[in-house]
C-alpha positions as a LaTeX table, in Angstrom:
\begin{tabular}{lrrr}
\hline
Residue & $x$ (\AA) & $y$ (\AA) & $z$ (\AA) \\
\hline
Met1 & $-17.69$ & 17.35 & 21.87 \\
Val2 & $-17.96$ & 13.80 & 20.50 \\
Gly3 & $-17.33$ & 13.68 & 16.76 \\
Glu4 & $-15.61$ & 17.05 & 16.47 \\
Ala5 & $-12.79$ & 15.48 & 14.45 \\
Arg6 & $-15.32$ & 14.29 & 11.87 \\
Glu7 & $-15.42$ & 17.50 & 9.88 \\
Pro8 & $-12.13$ & 19.35 & 10.38 \\
Asp9 & $-12.12$ & 23.00 & 9.46 \\
Ser10 & $-8.63$ & 23.16 & 7.96 \\
Glu11 & $-6.71$ & 21.73 & 5.01 \\
Thr12 & $-3.41$ & 22.32 & 6.78 \\
Gly13 & $-1.68$ & 19.44 & 8.53 \\
Pro14 & 0.10 & 19.94 & 11.85 \\
Leu15 & 3.49 & 19.40 & 10.19 \\
Glu16 & 3.04 & 22.03 & 7.48 \\
Gly17 & 6.40 & 23.78 & 7.01 \\
Ile18 & 8.42 & 20.72 & 8.08 \\
Thr19 & 10.72 & 19.30 & 5.39 \\
Val20 & 11.62 & 15.62 & 5.54 \\
Leu21 & 14.47 & 14.23 & 3.45 \\
Asp22 & 13.66 & 10.56 & 2.95 \\
Ala23 & 16.60 & 8.41 & 1.86 \\
Ser24 & 14.87 & 5.15 & 2.82 \\
Gln25 & 13.26 & 2.42 & 0.77 \\
Val26 & 11.11 & $-0.72$ & 0.93 \\
Leu27 & 8.79 & $-0.50$ & 3.99 \\
Val28 & 10.04 & 0.63 & 7.40 \\
Gly29 & 11.31 & 4.05 & 6.31 \\
Pro30 & 8.66 & 4.78 & 3.68 \\
Phe31 & 5.90 & 3.85 & 6.15 \\
Cys32 & 7.38 & 6.26 & 8.70 \\
Thr33 & 7.73 & 9.12 & 6.22 \\
Met34 & 4.27 & 8.54 & 4.74 \\
Gln35 & 2.81 & 9.17 & 8.20 \\
Leu36 & 4.78 & 12.42 & 8.38 \\
Ala37 & 3.58 & 13.32 & 4.88 \\
Asp38 & $-0.04$ & 12.59 & 5.80 \\
Leu39 & 0.43 & 15.00 & 8.71 \\
Gly40 & 1.41 & 17.75 & 6.28 \\
Ala41 & 5.21 & 17.53 & 6.02 \\
Asp42 & 6.94 & 18.08 & 2.67 \\
Val43 & 8.62 & 14.69 & 2.16 \\
Ile44 & 11.32 & 14.56 & $-0.51$ \\
Lys45 & 11.99 & 10.93 & $-1.44$ \\
Val46 & 15.58 & 10.38 & $-2.59$ \\
Glu47 & 15.96 & 7.46 & $-5.02$ \\
Arg48 & 18.60 & 5.86 & $-7.22$ \\
Pro49 & 18.50 & 7.07 & $-10.84$ \\
Gly50 & 16.95 & 4.54 & $-13.21$ \\
Val51 & 16.06 & 2.10 & $-10.41$ \\
Gly52 & 14.42 & 3.85 & $-7.50$ \\
Asp53 & 12.92 & 2.21 & $-4.46$ \\
Gln54 & 13.19 & $-1.59$ & $-4.70$ \\
Thr55 & 9.44 & $-1.95$ & $-4.29$ \\
Arg56 & 8.78 & $-0.17$ & $-7.59$ \\
Gly57 & 9.73 & $-3.52$ & $-9.14$ \\
Trp58 & 7.73 & $-5.69$ & $-6.74$ \\
His59 & 4.82 & $-6.77$ & $-8.93$ \\
Pro60 & 2.41 & $-8.33$ & $-9.66$ \\
Pro61 & 0.06 & $-7.11$ & $-8.44$ \\
Gln62 & 0.08 & $-3.63$ & $-9.89$ \\
Phe63 & $-2.27$ & $-0.82$ & $-10.83$ \\
Gly64 & $-2.49$ & $-0.46$ & $-14.60$ \\
Glu65 & $-0.91$ & $-2.56$ & $-17.32$ \\
Gly66 & 2.53 & $-3.13$ & $-18.75$ \\
Asp67 & 5.51 & $-0.83$ & $-18.21$ \\
Glu68 & 3.26 & 2.03 & $-17.14$ \\
Gly69 & 1.83 & $-0.05$ & $-14.28$ \\
Val70 & 2.49 & 0.93 & $-10.68$ \\
Ser71 & 3.48 & $-1.62$ & $-8.02$ \\
Ala72 & 0.71 & $-2.10$ & $-5.46$ \\
Tyr73 & 3.34 & $-2.58$ & $-2.75$ \\
Tyr74 & 5.15 & 0.66 & $-3.58$ \\
Ser75 & 1.86 & 2.53 & $-3.77$ \\
Ser76 & 0.85 & 1.49 & $-0.27$ \\
Val77 & 3.50 & 3.56 & 1.55 \\
Asn78 & 4.59 & 6.41 & $-0.73$ \\
Arg79 & 1.69 & 8.82 & $-1.21$ \\
Asn80 & 2.04 & 12.56 & $-0.50$ \\
Lys81 & 5.77 & 12.57 & $-1.36$ \\
Arg82 & 7.97 & 14.19 & $-3.99$ \\
Ser83 & 10.52 & 11.96 & $-5.73$ \\
Ile84 & 13.97 & 13.04 & $-6.82$ \\
Thr85 & 16.83 & 10.91 & $-8.13$ \\
Leu86 & 20.36 & 11.25 & $-6.75$ \\
Asn87 & 23.38 & 9.08 & $-7.43$ \\
Leu88 & 24.84 & 8.88 & $-3.92$ \\
Lys89 & 27.80 & 6.89 & $-5.20$ \\
Ser90 & 29.02 & 10.05 & $-6.87$ \\
Glu91 & 30.59 & 12.88 & $-4.89$ \\
Glu92 & 28.43 & 15.46 & $-6.63$ \\
Gly93 & 25.30 & 13.46 & $-5.77$ \\
Arg94 & 26.38 & 13.32 & $-2.13$ \\
Glu95 & 27.02 & 17.06 & $-2.14$ \\
Leu96 & 23.51 & 17.63 & $-3.45$ \\
Leu97 & 22.16 & 15.57 & $-0.54$ \\
Arg98 & 24.19 & 17.66 & 1.90 \\
Glu99 & 22.75 & 20.78 & 0.32 \\
Leu100 & 19.22 & 19.47 & 0.75 \\
Ala101 & 19.95 & 18.44 & 4.33 \\
Arg102 & 21.11 & 21.94 & 5.27 \\
Asp103 & 17.53 & 23.18 & 4.97 \\
Ala104 & 15.72 & 20.02 & 6.08 \\
Asp105 & 14.10 & 19.43 & 9.45 \\
Val106 & 14.24 & 15.63 & 9.35 \\
Phe107 & 16.46 & 13.10 & 7.59 \\
Val108 & 15.39 & 9.43 & 7.44 \\
Glu109 & 17.56 & 6.59 & 6.14 \\
Asn110 & 17.71 & 2.79 & 6.29 \\
Phe111 & 21.01 & 2.04 & 4.59 \\
Arg112 & 23.14 & $-0.74$ & 6.02 \\
Val113 & 24.75 & 0.47 & 9.25 \\
Gly114 & 27.91 & 2.48 & 8.50 \\
Thr115 & 27.23 & 3.10 & 4.79 \\
Leu116 & 26.31 & 6.78 & 5.05 \\
Glu117 & 29.18 & 7.44 & 7.43 \\
Glu118 & 31.53 & 6.03 & 4.79 \\
Trp119 & 30.02 & 8.47 & 2.29 \\
Gly120 & 30.38 & 11.45 & 4.61 \\
Leu121 & 26.60 & 11.61 & 5.11 \\
Gly122 & 26.37 & 10.43 & 8.71 \\
Tyr123 & 24.78 & 12.31 & 11.59 \\
Glu124 & 27.99 & 14.03 & 12.63 \\
Glu125 & 28.60 & 15.42 & 9.16 \\
Leu126 & 25.04 & 16.56 & 8.43 \\
Ser127 & 24.34 & 17.94 & 11.89 \\
Ala128 & 27.58 & 19.94 & 11.81 \\
Glu129 & 26.02 & 22.02 & 9.02 \\
Asn130 & 22.46 & 21.85 & 10.39 \\
Pro131 & 22.36 & 21.48 & 14.20 \\
Asp132 & 18.54 & 21.52 & 14.14 \\
Leu133 & 18.37 & 18.38 & 12.01 \\
Val134 & 16.55 & 15.35 & 13.41 \\
Tyr135 & 18.44 & 12.43 & 11.87 \\
Cys136 & 16.65 & 9.07 & 12.02 \\
Ser137 & 18.47 & 5.84 & 11.21 \\
Leu138 & 16.46 & 2.65 & 10.77 \\
Ser139 & 18.09 & $-0.76$ & 10.75 \\
Gly140 & 17.57 & $-4.40$ & 11.58 \\
Tyr141 & 19.37 & $-4.51$ & 14.91 \\
Gly142 & 20.32 & $-0.94$ & 15.74 \\
Glu143 & 23.65 & 0.86 & 15.59 \\
Trp144 & 25.44 & $-0.98$ & 18.39 \\
Gly145 & 25.61 & $-4.49$ & 19.78 \\
Pro146 & 27.09 & $-7.70$ & 18.34 \\
Tyr147 & 24.50 & $-7.91$ & 15.52 \\
Ala148 & 24.58 & $-4.25$ & 14.49 \\
Glu149 & 26.05 & $-4.83$ & 11.04 \\
Arg150 & 23.81 & $-7.73$ & 10.05 \\
Pro151 & 21.19 & $-7.12$ & 7.36 \\
Ala152 & 17.61 & $-7.88$ & 8.30 \\
Tyr153 & 14.23 & $-8.64$ & 6.79 \\
Asp154 & 10.82 & $-8.70$ & 8.39 \\
Leu155 & 10.64 & $-12.51$ & 8.29 \\
Ile156 & 13.99 & $-12.76$ & 10.07 \\
Met157 & 12.85 & $-10.29$ & 12.72 \\
Gln158 & 9.55 & $-12.08$ & 13.35 \\
Ala159 & 11.48 & $-15.29$ & 13.87 \\
Glu160 & 14.37 & $-13.95$ & 15.92 \\
Gly161 & 12.23 & $-11.50$ & 17.89 \\
Gly162 & 9.92 & $-14.25$ & 19.15 \\
Phe163 & 6.71 & $-13.48$ & 17.26 \\
Met164 & 6.67 & $-16.65$ & 15.18 \\
Ser165 & 6.95 & $-18.74$ & 18.35 \\
Ile166 & 3.57 & $-17.41$ & 19.52 \\
Thr167 & 1.82 & $-17.24$ & 16.13 \\
Gly168 & 0.00 & $-20.21$ & 14.62 \\
Glu169 & $-2.01$ & $-23.14$ & 15.93 \\
Glu170 & $-0.99$ & $-25.15$ & 18.97 \\
Gly171 & 1.18 & $-28.05$ & 17.86 \\
Gly172 & 1.56 & $-26.57$ & 14.38 \\
Pro173 & 4.54 & $-24.96$ & 12.67 \\
Pro174 & 5.58 & $-21.35$ & 13.41 \\
Val175 & 3.68 & $-18.82$ & 11.31 \\
Arg176 & 4.57 & $-15.33$ & 10.13 \\
Val177 & 2.01 & $-12.61$ & 10.87 \\
Gly178 & 0.24 & $-11.75$ & 7.60 \\
Val179 & 1.68 & $-8.22$ & 7.27 \\
Ala180 & 5.27 & $-7.12$ & 7.86 \\
Ile181 & 4.75 & $-6.10$ & 11.47 \\
Ala182 & 8.46 & $-5.76$ & 12.25 \\
Asp183 & 8.83 & $-3.10$ & 9.55 \\
Ile184 & 5.52 & $-1.40$ & 10.29 \\
Gly185 & 6.09 & $-1.46$ & 14.05 \\
Ala186 & 9.54 & 0.06 & 13.75 \\
Gly187 & 8.16 & 2.64 & 11.31 \\
Met188 & 5.56 & 3.65 & 13.89 \\
Tyr189 & 8.19 & 3.91 & 16.63 \\
Ala190 & 10.35 & 6.00 & 14.30 \\
Thr191 & 7.48 & 8.39 & 13.65 \\
Gln192 & 6.88 & 8.77 & 17.40 \\
Ala193 & 10.57 & 9.37 & 18.05 \\
Ile194 & 10.86 & 11.94 & 15.24 \\
Leu195 & 7.81 & 13.85 & 16.46 \\
Ser196 & 9.20 & 13.81 & 20.01 \\
Ala197 & 12.55 & 15.12 & 18.77 \\
Leu198 & 10.81 & 17.90 & 16.81 \\
Phe199 & 8.78 & 18.80 & 19.90 \\
His200 & 11.98 & 18.98 & 21.95 \\
Arg201 & 13.58 & 21.18 & 19.30 \\
Glu202 & 10.59 & 23.51 & 19.20 \\
Arg203 & 10.85 & 23.96 & 22.97 \\
Gly204 & 14.37 & 25.35 & 22.61 \\
Gly205 & 16.44 & 22.23 & 22.13 \\
Ser206 & 18.52 & 21.23 & 19.14 \\
Gly207 & 18.25 & 18.41 & 16.63 \\
Gln208 & 19.40 & 14.93 & 17.56 \\
Lys209 & 20.04 & 11.40 & 16.36 \\
Val210 & 17.21 & 8.85 & 16.43 \\
Asp211 & 18.12 & 5.15 & 16.24 \\
Val212 & 15.23 & 2.68 & 15.78 \\
Ser213 & 15.60 & $-1.01$ & 14.95 \\
Leu214 & 13.20 & $-3.68$ & 13.78 \\
Phe215 & 14.52 & $-6.09$ & 16.41 \\
Asp216 & 13.97 & $-3.68$ & 19.30 \\
Gly217 & 10.45 & $-3.02$ & 18.06 \\
Gln218 & 9.63 & $-6.72$ & 18.05 \\
Val219 & 10.99 & $-7.16$ & 21.56 \\
Ala220 & 8.91 & $-4.19$ & 22.78 \\
Trp221 & 5.79 & $-5.52$ & 21.05 \\
Leu222 & 6.02 & $-8.80$ & 22.99 \\
Ser223 & 4.44 & $-6.71$ & 25.80 \\
Tyr224 & 2.23 & $-8.96$ & 27.95 \\
Met225 & 3.72 & $-12.11$ & 26.41 \\
Ala226 & 7.09 & $-10.98$ & 27.74 \\
Ser227 & 5.51 & $-10.43$ & 31.17 \\
Tyr228 & 3.97 & $-13.90$ & 30.96 \\
Tyr229 & 7.49 & $-15.29$ & 30.55 \\
Phe230 & 8.96 & $-13.09$ & 33.30 \\
Ala231 & 6.22 & $-14.16$ & 35.72 \\
Thr232 & 6.34 & $-17.90$ & 35.01 \\
Gly233 & 9.78 & $-18.61$ & 33.59 \\
Glu234 & 8.05 & $-20.50$ & 30.78 \\
Pro235 & 8.05 & $-19.14$ & 27.21 \\
Pro236 & 4.45 & $-18.87$ & 25.94 \\
Gly237 & 3.67 & $-20.99$ & 22.90 \\
Arg238 & 1.35 & $-20.94$ & 19.92 \\
Met239 & $-2.35$ & $-20.82$ & 20.73 \\
Gly240 & $-3.98$ & $-19.90$ & 17.44 \\
Ser241 & $-6.60$ & $-17.22$ & 18.07 \\
Lys242 & $-6.82$ & $-18.02$ & 21.78 \\
His243 & $-5.69$ & $-15.75$ & 24.61 \\
Pro244 & $-3.33$ & $-17.08$ & 27.30 \\
Thr245 & $-5.18$ & $-15.51$ & 30.22 \\
Ile246 & $-8.80$ & $-15.03$ & 29.06 \\
Thr247 & $-11.37$ & $-17.53$ & 27.82 \\
Pro248 & $-13.61$ & $-17.69$ & 25.86 \\
Tyr249 & $-11.71$ & $-15.18$ & 23.74 \\
Gln250 & $-11.05$ & $-16.77$ & 20.35 \\
Ala251 & $-12.41$ & $-17.91$ & 17.00 \\
Phe252 & $-14.95$ & $-20.72$ & 16.77 \\
Pro253 & $-16.07$ & $-22.59$ & 13.63 \\
Thr254 & $-19.66$ & $-22.14$ & 12.55 \\
Arg255 & $-21.70$ & $-23.92$ & 9.90 \\
Asp256 & $-20.39$ & $-21.59$ & 7.19 \\
Gly257 & $-17.26$ & $-19.88$ & 8.52 \\
Tyr258 & $-15.78$ & $-18.54$ & 11.73 \\
Val259 & $-16.89$ & $-16.20$ & 14.46 \\
Val260 & $-14.76$ & $-14.57$ & 17.15 \\
Val261 & $-16.17$ & $-14.31$ & 20.66 \\
Ala262 & $-14.65$ & $-11.97$ & 23.26 \\
Ala263 & $-16.18$ & $-12.70$ & 26.67 \\
Ala264 & $-13.41$ & $-10.81$ & 28.41 \\
Ser265 & $-15.09$ & $-10.16$ & 31.78 \\
Glu266 & $-17.32$ & $-11.92$ & 34.28 \\
Lys267 & $-20.29$ & $-9.83$ & 33.14 \\
Leu268 & $-19.72$ & $-10.81$ & 29.50 \\
Trp269 & $-19.38$ & $-14.47$ & 30.50 \\
Arg270 & $-22.77$ & $-14.32$ & 32.18 \\
Asn271 & $-24.21$ & $-12.55$ & 29.14 \\
Leu272 & $-22.83$ & $-15.28$ & 26.87 \\
Cys273 & $-24.41$ & $-18.07$ & 28.89 \\
Arg274 & $-27.78$ & $-16.32$ & 28.90 \\
Ala275 & $-27.63$ & $-15.50$ & 25.18 \\
Leu276 & $-27.02$ & $-19.18$ & 24.42 \\
Glu277 & $-29.71$ & $-20.22$ & 26.92 \\
Arg278 & $-27.09$ & $-22.17$ & 28.83 \\
Ala279 & $-27.76$ & $-21.06$ & 32.39 \\
Asp280 & $-26.40$ & $-24.44$ & 33.48 \\
Leu281 & $-22.88$ & $-23.22$ & 32.64 \\
Leu282 & $-23.23$ & $-20.52$ & 35.26 \\
Glu283 & $-23.70$ & $-23.23$ & 37.87 \\
Asp284 & $-20.74$ & $-25.28$ & 36.69 \\
Glu285 & $-17.88$ & $-24.92$ & 39.19 \\
Arg286 & $-15.34$ & $-25.48$ & 36.41 \\
Phe287 & $-16.35$ & $-22.17$ & 34.84 \\
Glu288 & $-17.14$ & $-20.03$ & 37.87 \\
Thr289 & $-14.32$ & $-17.52$ & 37.39 \\
Asn290 & $-12.05$ & $-16.62$ & 34.50 \\
Ala291 & $-9.19$ & $-18.45$ & 36.25 \\
Asp292 & $-11.41$ & $-21.55$ & 36.45 \\
Arg293 & $-12.34$ & $-21.24$ & 32.80 \\
Val294 & $-8.69$ & $-20.95$ & 31.77 \\
Glu295 & $-7.88$ & $-24.04$ & 33.83 \\
His296 & $-10.71$ & $-25.98$ & 32.15 \\
Arg297 & $-10.31$ & $-24.37$ & 28.75 \\
Glu298 & $-10.57$ & $-27.55$ & 26.70 \\
Ala299 & $-13.86$ & $-28.64$ & 28.26 \\
Leu300 & $-15.39$ & $-25.18$ & 27.77 \\
Glu301 & $-14.23$ & $-24.97$ & 24.16 \\
Glu302 & $-15.80$ & $-28.34$ & 23.40 \\
Leu303 & $-19.13$ & $-27.17$ & 24.81 \\
Leu304 & $-19.09$ & $-23.88$ & 22.91 \\
Glu305 & $-18.00$ & $-25.49$ & 19.65 \\
Ala306 & $-21.04$ & $-27.72$ & 19.87 \\
Glu307 & $-23.25$ & $-24.65$ & 20.40 \\
Phe308 & $-21.94$ & $-22.90$ & 17.29 \\
Ala309 & $-21.40$ & $-25.81$ & 14.90 \\
Asp310 & $-24.97$ & $-25.95$ & 13.55 \\
Arg311 & $-25.52$ & $-22.17$ & 13.33 \\
Thr312 & $-24.38$ & $-19.81$ & 10.60 \\
Thr313 & $-21.91$ & $-17.09$ & 11.43 \\
Glu314 & $-24.62$ & $-14.48$ & 10.97 \\
Glu315 & $-26.93$ & $-16.31$ & 13.37 \\
Val316 & $-24.24$ & $-16.54$ & 16.03 \\
Val317 & $-23.31$ & $-12.87$ & 15.71 \\
Glu318 & $-26.93$ & $-11.74$ & 15.88 \\
Thr319 & $-27.64$ & $-13.94$ & 18.93 \\
Leu320 & $-24.58$ & $-12.89$ & 20.88 \\
Glu321 & $-24.75$ & $-9.19$ & 20.05 \\
Ala322 & $-28.42$ & $-9.16$ & 21.08 \\
Gly323 & $-27.20$ & $-10.49$ & 24.41 \\
Asp324 & $-24.48$ & $-7.83$ & 24.70 \\
Val325 & $-21.59$ & $-10.18$ & 23.95 \\
Pro326 & $-18.83$ & $-8.91$ & 21.59 \\
Ala327 & $-18.82$ & $-11.23$ & 18.56 \\
Arg328 & $-18.00$ & $-10.68$ & 14.90 \\
Ala329 & $-17.38$ & $-12.64$ & 11.74 \\
Val330 & $-13.81$ & $-13.15$ & 10.57 \\
His331 & $-13.53$ & $-10.83$ & 7.55 \\
Asp332 & $-11.27$ & $-11.08$ & 4.57 \\
Val333 & $-9.64$ & $-7.93$ & 3.19 \\
Gly334 & $-12.41$ & $-7.43$ & 0.64 \\
Asp335 & $-14.99$ & $-7.50$ & 3.43 \\
Val336 & $-12.99$ & $-4.87$ & 5.31 \\
Phe337 & $-13.14$ & $-2.35$ & 2.47 \\
Asp338 & $-16.88$ & $-2.93$ & 2.06 \\
His339 & $-17.36$ & $-2.23$ & 5.76 \\
Pro340 & $-19.66$ & 0.72 & 6.58 \\
Gln341 & $-17.30$ & 1.90 & 9.33 \\
Val342 & $-14.43$ & 2.09 & 6.83 \\
Glu343 & $-16.56$ & 4.36 & 4.65 \\
Ala344 & $-17.74$ & 6.47 & 7.59 \\
Arg345 & $-14.19$ & 6.99 & 8.87 \\
Gly346 & $-12.68$ & 7.79 & 5.46 \\
Met347 & $-10.34$ & 4.79 & 5.55 \\
His348 & $-10.61$ & 3.99 & 1.83 \\
His349 & $-9.25$ & 6.48 & $-0.69$ \\
Glu350 & $-8.87$ & 6.70 & $-4.44$ \\
Val351 & $-6.14$ & 9.01 & $-5.69$ \\
Pro352 & $-5.74$ & 10.19 & $-9.32$ \\
His353 & $-2.54$ & 9.00 & $-11.02$ \\
Pro354 & $-1.12$ & 10.37 & $-14.30$ \\
Asp355 & $-0.33$ & 6.93 & $-15.77$ \\
Val356 & $-2.94$ & 4.51 & $-14.45$ \\
Gly357 & $-5.99$ & 6.70 & $-13.89$ \\
Ser358 & $-6.30$ & 6.19 & $-10.17$ \\
Ile359 & $-4.91$ & 4.18 & $-7.26$ \\
Glu360 & $-6.88$ & 2.88 & $-4.29$ \\
Met361 & $-5.35$ & 2.82 & $-0.82$ \\
Ala362 & $-6.12$ & 2.65 & 2.88 \\
Gly363 & $-6.55$ & 6.00 & 4.61 \\
Ser364 & $-4.79$ & 7.50 & 7.59 \\
Pro365 & $-6.07$ & 6.45 & 11.04 \\
Met366 & $-5.01$ & 9.79 & 12.58 \\
His367 & $-8.05$ & 12.08 & 12.85 \\
Leu368 & $-7.35$ & 15.62 & 14.08 \\
Ser369 & $-10.11$ & 18.19 & 14.40 \\
Gly370 & $-8.11$ & 21.33 & 13.58 \\
Thr371 & $-5.16$ & 20.14 & 11.48 \\
Pro372 & $-6.27$ & 16.93 & 9.78 \\
Thr373 & $-4.22$ & 14.42 & 7.91 \\
Thr374 & $-4.75$ & 14.63 & 4.16 \\
Ile375 & $-4.06$ & 12.52 & 1.09 \\
Arg376 & $-2.94$ & 15.16 & $-1.35$ \\
Ser377 & $-1.03$ & 13.39 & $-4.10$ \\
His378 & $-0.35$ & 10.04 & $-5.75$ \\
Pro379 & 2.74 & 7.95 & $-4.97$ \\
Pro380 & 5.27 & 9.76 & $-7.15$ \\
Lys381 & 6.78 & 8.46 & $-10.35$ \\
Leu382 & 10.53 & 7.91 & $-10.19$ \\
Gly383 & 12.26 & 11.29 & $-10.25$ \\
Glu384 & 8.97 & 13.08 & $-10.94$ \\
His385 & 10.02 & 16.11 & $-8.89$ \\
Thr386 & 13.77 & 16.22 & $-9.52$ \\
Asp387 & 13.60 & 19.39 & $-11.62$ \\
Glu388 & 11.19 & 21.03 & $-9.20$ \\
Val389 & 13.36 & 20.37 & $-6.14$ \\
Leu390 & 16.62 & 21.33 & $-7.86$ \\
Ala391 & 15.01 & 24.56 & $-9.08$ \\
Glu392 & 14.05 & 25.32 & $-5.48$ \\
Leu393 & 17.75 & 24.94 & $-4.62$ \\
Gly394 & 18.57 & 27.51 & $-7.30$ \\
Tyr395 & 19.77 & 25.24 & $-10.10$ \\
Ser396 & 19.07 & 26.55 & $-13.61$ \\
Ala397 & 17.66 & 24.45 & $-16.43$ \\
Asp398 & 21.15 & 24.17 & $-17.99$ \\
Glu399 & 22.66 & 23.06 & $-14.68$ \\
Arg400 & 19.96 & 20.46 & $-14.22$ \\
Glu401 & 20.55 & 19.11 & $-17.71$ \\
Arg402 & 24.29 & 18.89 & $-17.02$ \\
Leu403 & 23.59 & 16.89 & $-13.83$ \\
Arg404 & 21.54 & 14.45 & $-15.89$ \\
Glu405 & 24.23 & 14.11 & $-18.52$ \\
Asp406 & 26.77 & 13.40 & $-15.78$ \\
Gln407 & 24.41 & 10.78 & $-14.27$ \\
Val408 & 24.31 & 12.61 & $-10.96$ \\
Val409 & 20.48 & 12.71 & $-11.01$ \\
\hline
\end{tabular}
């Protein structure tokens, strides 16, 4: 039945009972583990004492004021988790991680390749004590190949993985996509791989190693642009908002902004001409088929730009949508979170926070009818759950205090 995921009848996520040990930081790993947390997993975020995830210090902007403020960046990918502090440079801290890993279902890390193996925390060591463990390593280039040991950042990946060569205006400089798509893309692939490994384990298999890299993710995301190159032998270039094989399918300037028009089929092309009262374009041999329109792209763009230049964005959208042509205004982020569909789909949340009152964030796009995703708790304060997790391991209050005095936690 359409809409049956709208009002789920359970507060239990599909990953309830799954424990994820998250030794990652910044974006790729935390984005992956937040998805698992939204799906109901118990995610234990392991952080350095006194410092924590690097992004805790990435502000402004932040929620709240002064030292009690919370980094907006950190908040975006760390909800629904419990934070503990462990000094992994100490042997006792590493032993505590091993103890946690013995009972975990998933371990996620994005240390520089080889670091955890040097500390005796690699897949071989942890899986020897917990064969059911799904161990996910995230890195810039993966665990083998000539670049395996190089550090990586999203900007580097967007450049080296080809995305900046196809992003930006024709003839202009290369442009980075506005969000860190290399990190987020690899985080999504990691989540898929982890869920697949858990599914395999539940069907009678064992745990396994998962290796996901930012670079591989960028190469995979080239998708039809890669096929364009394979088919022609020519690397595609920057085209702004235009599409290499469909036109008109792009942004056009209006009197007061921009509108995007997606006439992605012959039917929609005919609808566009009729909506604009330009039946003459239907008789123009240059525009008869999509292939013709691509060949004569510049001439068509000039004609359409003239049609839109004296109209407001709202007028263009109303005219084209009335004619059954997909067209929308180009929104800024503020417009997005005022959008009625965002409200209807629950994609804007406000979560109480003990220090700053509340934190706003985007919701989860995964809607399940029986076991929904949930936003249950604020992005944790550094070490907020250290005592709680250590108590679950059986450590007494005196033992926990001794670990603090010894700077293990």
